N, C-alpha and C positions, 0 to 999 in steps of 0.2 A: 243881492246875489248870495251872500253868505247864508242868509236865512233860507233861501231855496235849496242850497247845498245841504244844509242841516236837515231840512224836511226830507230831502231825497235820501240822505244817509239813514235817517230814522225809519223811513219806509222800507228800504232794503233790509235793515236790521230786523224789523218786525216780520217781514216775509220769511227771512231766514229762521227766526225763532219759531214761527208758525210751522214751517216745513219740518223742522227738527221735532217739534212737539207732536205733529201728526205722525211722523215716522215712529217715534217712541210709543205713541198710543197704539198704533197698529201692531207693533212688535209685542207689546205687553198683552194685547188682546189675543194674539196668536199663541203666546207662551201660556196664557191662562187656559186656552182651549187644549193645549198640549197636556197640561197638568191634569185636566179632567178626562182626557181621552182614555177609553178602556176597550174599544172595539175597533176592528179594522177600518170600517167606513169613517169612523171619527178621526183616525190617524190620517186617512187619505184627505179628509177635509182640511186638517191642519197643514198637511204638506202643501195643499193648494193655496192656503193662506200665505204661507211663507214664500211660495213661488211667485204669487202676485206681488208681494212686497219687493222681492228681488228683481222683478221686471221693471219696477219703478225706481228703486234705489240701486242702480247698477254699480255704483262705486262703493257700496258698503258690503263688507264680507259676512256679517252676521246673518242676514236673511238667507244667503246661499248656504251658510254653515248649517243653520237649523233645518233647511230643506233637506240637506244631505242626512242629517241626524234622524229626522222623522222617517225618511224612506228606509233607513236602516232599522229603526225600531219596529216599523210595521211588519217586517218579515217574521217577527216572533208572534204575530197574531194572524198569520196566514198559513194555511196548510199545503198550498199548491207550490211545488218546488220551482216551476217555471216562473210563476208570478213573483216569487221571492227573489229569484235571480234578476228579474227585470227591475224590481224595486232597488236592488243593490247596484245595478248598472246605473240607475239614475242617481243614487247616493254618491257613487264614485264620480259621475259627471259633474255634479254640483260641488263636490269637494275639490275637484281639479280647478273649478272656477275660483274657489276660495283661495287656493294656492297662488293663483295669478293675481289676486287682489291683495296679496301679502297679509292674509289673515294671521291671527295669533298662532305662531309655529307650534307651540306646546299643545294647544287644543286641536289643531289640525292633525298633528301626529297621533294623538290619542284616538281621534275619530277614525283615522285611517286604520289603526290597529283593530278598532271595533268593527269596521267594515270587513276586514279580513276574517275576523273571528265569526262574524255573522254569515259570511259566505261559506265557511267551513260547515256550520251547523245546518245548512240547507241539505247537504248530502255528506255526512261525516265519513261513511265507509269508503267513499270514492275520492275524498279530498284530504288525504293524510298530509300531502305536501303543504296544503293551506294551514294545517294545524302547526306545522313546523315554521312556516312563514310568520304566522301570528305570534308564536312563542319568541321568535327572533326579534320581532318588532316590539313586543312587550319588554323583553330584556333591555333593549335600547332605551325605552321609556323610563324604566326603573333607574337607569344610570343618569339620564338627563333630567328627569322631572320627578324626583323621589317624593316630593310633597304633594303631588297631585292625587287626590283620592280616587279618581277614575282609573289611574294606572294600577293601583292595588285591586280595584274592582275587577278589571280585565284579567289581572294576574290570578285572582281567586277563581274567576269563572273558568279560566284555562285549566287550572289544577283540579277544580271540581269535576270537570268532564274528562279528565285524563284517567285512564284505567289505573286501578290501585297497584297492579303488578308493575306499572311504569312509574310509580311514585306519586300518583295522584289520588283523588278521592276527597270526600267531604272533610275528613279530619285534617288533611293536609292543606285544604283550601281555607278552612275557618280562620286561621290567624291573619290571612290577607284581607278577608272581609272585615275582621275586627280592626285592623289597621286603617282600612278605608273609612270605617264608621267614625273613628276618632278624628280623622282628617276632614271628613264632611262636617263634623261639629265645629271645627276650627276654620272652615272655609269662609273666606271673605271675598266676595265678588267686587270688582272695581265699579261696576255699574249693574243695575238690575237686569240688564240684557245679556250680560256675559254668561258663557256656558257654566252650568253648575249641576248638570244632569247626573243621574246614577244613584242617588241616595236611596230611592225606593227599591231599585233593583238590588242594591247591596243588602238592604234589610231583608228582602225576600230570600236571597241566598244564605244569609246568616241564619235565618230561621230554619232553612232546610238542613243546615249543618248541625 
């Protein structure tokens, strides 16, 4: 009897380890595809990958999180305003799911600010209120999560696109991108799947400064 119970326990354990391994493999594959994506169709394909994983792993927040993130990123590779807004609608929908799954509060808050910022960039001239909303969200992030490099990245982007007569511009933004760069170098993720995005974007803005 004890032997049967031991065999059963080993079987259950092996199934659990296999499932975890398969999940990690699929997530790493999707993250690799995200790193290589350069065009809109490629980002759409990556979003679909994460969506498929999220449909299977309904209790895990990271697949939902990355789906939201990719839908946000793809708006910078799309010229159609309506299409960009629809992508951001999906990004927000998936982020709401992450909130219900009790995902990492810090990274959820950062991604929320990024969605606000991206929504503003779809139609800057008619969405001044969103610029203010984003600035308020970033100010809160600076107070709560000062060591997160993505916070400085969003802060720098916000200043970079702010008119110089209002205290913005490249020269004002550069110190924040430099801060982010140092923090990205020190960044240590708990697992290979944890959010660590933004380093390439930060380098791009730093070069523009």
